[in-house]
C-alpha positions as CSV (number, residue, x, y, z in Angstrom):
1,X,-4.7,30.7,45.1
2,X,-4.6,32.6,48.3
3,X,-6.0,36.2,48.4
4,X,-2.3,37.2,48.8
5,X,-1.6,36.3,45.4
6,X,-4.3,38.7,44.0
7,X,-4.0,42.7,44.5
8,X,-6.8,44.2,42.3
9,X,-10.6,43.4,42.0
10,X,-13.2,45.3,39.8
11,X,-16.6,44.8,41.2
12,X,-19.8,46.0,39.1
13,X,-23.3,46.8,40.5
14,X,-21.3,47.6,43.6
15,X,-23.8,50.3,45.3
16,X,-25.9,48.4,46.8
17,X,-27.0,44.5,47.7
18,X,-24.6,41.7,46.6
19,X,-22.5,43.6,44.8
20,X,-21.8,46.1,47.8
21,X,-21.1,43.0,50.4
22,X,-18.7,41.8,47.9
23,X,-16.7,44.8,47.9
24,X,-16.8,44.9,51.8
25,X,-15.6,41.3,51.5
26,X,-13.0,42.0,49.0
27,X,-11.5,45.2,50.8
28,X,-11.3,42.9,54.0
29,X,-9.1,40.7,52.3
30,X,-6.8,43.6,51.3
31,X,-7.8,43.8,47.9
32,X,-7.4,47.0,46.1
33,X,-11.2,46.9,44.5
34,X,-12.5,49.2,41.8
35,X,-16.1,49.6,42.6
36,X,-18.7,50.4,39.7
37,X,-22.2,51.4,39.4
38,X,-24.3,54.4,38.3
39,X,-25.5,55.6,41.8
40,X,-22.8,58.2,42.9
41,X,-24.3,58.9,46.5
42,X,-24.2,55.3,47.7
43,X,-21.0,54.5,45.8
44,X,-19.1,57.3,47.5
45,X,-20.5,56.2,51.0
46,X,-19.3,53.0,50.0
47,X,-15.8,54.0,49.1
48,X,-15.6,56.0,52.5
49,X,-16.4,52.9,54.5
50,X,-14.0,50.6,52.8
51,X,-11.5,52.4,51.0
52,X,-12.3,51.0,47.7
53,X,-12.4,53.3,44.2
54,X,-15.3,54.4,43.2
55,X,-16.0,54.6,39.5
56,X,-19.9,56.2,38.5
57,X,-20.1,54.1,35.5
58,X,-23.2,52.9,33.9
59,X,-22.0,49.7,32.2
60,X,-24.1,50.0,29.6
61,X,-21.9,52.7,28.4
62,X,-19.5,50.8,26.0
63,X,-17.1,54.2,25.7
64,X,-17.3,54.6,29.5
65,X,-16.5,51.2,30.3
66,X,-13.7,51.3,28.0
67,X,-12.2,54.1,29.4
68,X,-12.4,52.9,32.9
69,X,-10.4,49.5,31.8
70,X,-7.7,50.9,29.2
71,X,-5.1,51.5,32.1
72,X,-6.2,49.0,34.8
73,X,-4.6,45.6,35.4
74,X,-7.5,43.5,37.3
75,X,-7.0,40.3,38.9
76,X,-10.5,39.6,40.2
77,X,-13.6,40.4,37.9
78,X,-17.0,40.5,39.5
79,X,-19.6,40.5,36.9
80,X,-22.6,41.4,39.5
81,X,-24.5,44.0,38.0
82,X,-28.1,43.3,36.6
83,X,-31.4,44.4,35.7
84,X,-34.6,42.5,35.4
85,X,-37.9,43.6,33.8
86,X,-40.9,41.4,34.7
87,X,-43.0,39.9,31.9
88,X,-42.5,37.4,29.1
89,X,-41.3,38.1,25.6
90,X,-45.2,38.2,24.6
91,X,-45.7,41.6,26.4
92,X,-42.0,42.7,26.2
93,X,-41.2,46.0,24.8
94,X,-37.9,47.4,23.3
95,X,-36.6,49.0,26.4
96,X,-37.2,45.6,28.4
97,X,-35.0,43.8,25.8
98,X,-32.5,46.2,25.2
99,X,-31.9,47.4,29.0
100,X,-31.5,43.8,29.9
101,X,-29.3,42.9,26.9
102,X,-26.9,45.5,27.7
103,X,-26.3,45.3,31.2
104,X,-27.1,41.8,31.8
105,X,-25.1,40.1,28.6
106,X,-23.4,42.9,26.5
107,X,-21.4,44.6,29.4
108,X,-20.2,40.9,31.0
109,X,-18.9,40.2,27.3
110,X,-17.1,43.6,26.9
111,X,-15.6,43.4,30.6
112,X,-14.1,40.2,29.8
113,X,-13.0,41.2,26.4
114,X,-11.2,44.1,28.3
115,X,-9.6,42.5,31.2
116,X,-9.5,38.7,30.8
117,X,-6.5,39.1,27.9
118,X,-4.2,40.5,30.6
119,X,-5.3,37.7,33.1
120,X,-4.3,35.4,30.5
121,X,-0.8,37.0,29.7
122,X,-0.1,37.2,33.5
123,X,-1.0,33.6,34.0
124,X,-3.3,34.6,37.0
125,X,-6.7,35.9,37.2
126,X,-10.4,34.8,38.7
127,X,-13.7,35.9,36.8
128,X,-16.6,35.4,38.9
129,X,-19.7,35.8,37.2
130,X,-23.1,36.4,39.3
131,X,-26.0,35.0,37.2
132,X,-29.2,33.3,38.6
133,X,-30.8,30.2,39.0
134,X,-32.7,31.7,36.2
135,X,-29.7,31.0,33.9
136,X,-30.3,27.2,34.8
137,X,-34.1,26.5,35.3
138,X,-37.2,28.3,33.9
139,X,-40.2,29.8,35.6
140,X,-43.0,31.7,34.6
141,X,-42.5,35.4,33.5
142,X,-39.0,37.3,33.2
143,X,-38.2,35.6,29.5
144,X,-35.5,38.2,28.6
145,X,-33.8,37.9,32.2
146,X,-33.6,34.2,31.6
147,X,-32.3,34.7,28.1
148,X,-29.3,37.1,29.2
149,X,-28.4,34.9,32.5
150,X,-28.3,31.9,30.6
151,X,-26.0,33.7,28.0
152,X,-23.4,34.3,30.7
153,X,-24.2,30.7,32.3
154,X,-23.0,29.8,28.4
155,X,-20.1,32.2,28.8
156,X,-18.8,31.1,31.9
157,X,-18.2,27.8,30.8
158,X,-16.3,28.7,27.3
159,X,-14.2,31.2,29.3
160,X,-12.4,28.0,30.6
161,X,-11.9,26.9,27.3
162,X,-10.7,30.2,26.0
163,X,-8.5,30.2,29.0
164,X,-7.3,26.7,28.6
165,X,-3.7,26.1,29.8
166,X,-3.6,29.3,32.2
167,X,-4.2,29.9,35.6
168,X,-7.2,31.9,35.1
169,X,-10.3,30.5,36.9
170,X,-13.9,31.1,36.4
171,X,-16.7,31.0,38.6
172,X,-20.4,31.2,38.0
173,X,-22.4,31.9,41.3
174,X,-26.4,31.3,40.5
175,X,-28.4,32.4,43.5
176,X,-32.0,32.2,43.9
177,X,-34.2,34.3,45.8
178,X,-32.2,36.6,48.3
179,X,-32.9,39.5,50.4
180,X,-31.8,42.3,48.4
181,X,-33.4,45.6,46.9
182,X,-33.8,44.0,43.3
183,X,-37.3,42.9,43.8
184,X,-38.7,46.6,44.5
185,X,-36.3,47.8,41.6
186,X,-38.5,45.5,39.5
187,X,-41.8,46.6,40.9
188,X,-41.1,50.1,41.5
189,X,-42.1,49.7,45.2
190,X,-39.6,48.8,47.7
191,X,-42.5,48.6,50.5
192,X,-44.8,46.2,48.5
193,X,-41.6,44.2,47.0
194,X,-40.6,43.6,50.6
195,X,-43.9,42.3,51.8
196,X,-44.5,40.0,48.9
197,X,-41.0,38.4,48.4
198,X,-38.7,39.1,51.7
199,X,-41.0,39.5,54.8
200,X,-41.3,36.2,56.9
201,X,-39.3,34.4,54.5
202,X,-35.9,32.4,55.6
203,X,-33.7,34.0,52.6
204,X,-29.8,34.1,52.4
205,X,-28.5,37.5,52.7
206,X,-26.2,39.5,50.5
207,X,-23.3,39.0,52.6
208,X,-23.8,34.9,52.1
209,X,-23.3,35.7,48.4
210,X,-20.2,37.6,49.3
211,X,-18.9,34.8,51.5
212,X,-19.3,32.6,48.5
213,X,-17.3,34.7,46.4
214,X,-14.2,34.7,49.0
215,X,-14.8,30.9,49.3
216,X,-14.2,30.3,45.4
217,X,-11.5,32.8,45.3
218,X,-9.3,31.5,48.4
219,X,-9.5,27.8,47.1
220,X,-6.2,26.7,46.1
221,X,-4.8,27.3,42.7
222,X,-5.3,23.9,41.4
223,X,-9.0,24.0,42.4
224,X,-11.3,25.8,40.0
225,X,-14.7,26.2,41.7
226,X,-16.8,26.4,38.4
227,X,-20.3,26.7,39.6
228,X,-22.3,27.6,42.8
229,X,-26.1,27.5,43.0
230,X,-27.2,29.1,46.4
231,X,-30.8,29.0,47.3
232,X,-32.9,29.2,50.3
233,X,-33.4,26.0,52.1
234,X,-37.3,26.6,51.6
235,X,-37.1,27.4,48.0
236,X,-37.4,24.5,45.3
237,X,-35.7,25.7,41.9
238,X,-37.3,23.1,39.6
239,X,-41.0,24.9,39.8
240,X,-39.9,28.0,41.8
241,X,-41.8,27.4,44.7
242,X,-41.2,29.6,47.9
243,X,-42.7,29.0,51.1
244,X,-43.0,30.5,54.6
245,X,-42.0,28.5,57.7
246,X,-45.4,28.9,59.0
247,X,-47.0,27.5,55.7
248,X,-44.9,24.2,55.9
249,X,-47.2,21.0,56.4
250,X,-46.1,18.1,58.9
């Protein structure tokens, strides 16, 4: 379905990184984008730059999310907001579990509950779930993050069953390591996170994820692109081994 058949989108986690890039890309296509995030200053700057409609909302706040959606007719839903906490379930605290479940899984379920029935009724819509290779592959640490992303992975497949017979498409995008500030958010130290996880690596950029979204949305109506894994060329999901170009052996 070409972009011209869609009019509106809602993107969560829109104030930075992949969410910001996705908002920019959809606005370039003439879509009216409702950009949702907690950080007001960054969100308002994005609105001034792109013309998107800013909504300063915490997706973990169900009442606020419900108010936001009650009068909206959304054609493209991009569930991008996500949080992560380091560590395994062996050393997780209550906040680590609740915050990740609320943002990564619970909010996605509620947004689908609130907006997808309208897509089904109109026989038109596209749900984009930004998960992670952590939804599919297991590696050390971040147990709760894995569990929540795996939940959205399962939901993405189930949504196609729920919407069967209607022109409502579902795409899950599973990024590996991408050059964004999420690592600094997890560590609480952007400079150290950049040194450890970004500097010297050849990584996809946020714009690459936005282009994947555009690719899936712009496919013909007869085509549903169900799952896209996008990783660095020098990253192997099976063991999550990532090397700098200079570390390669001949």
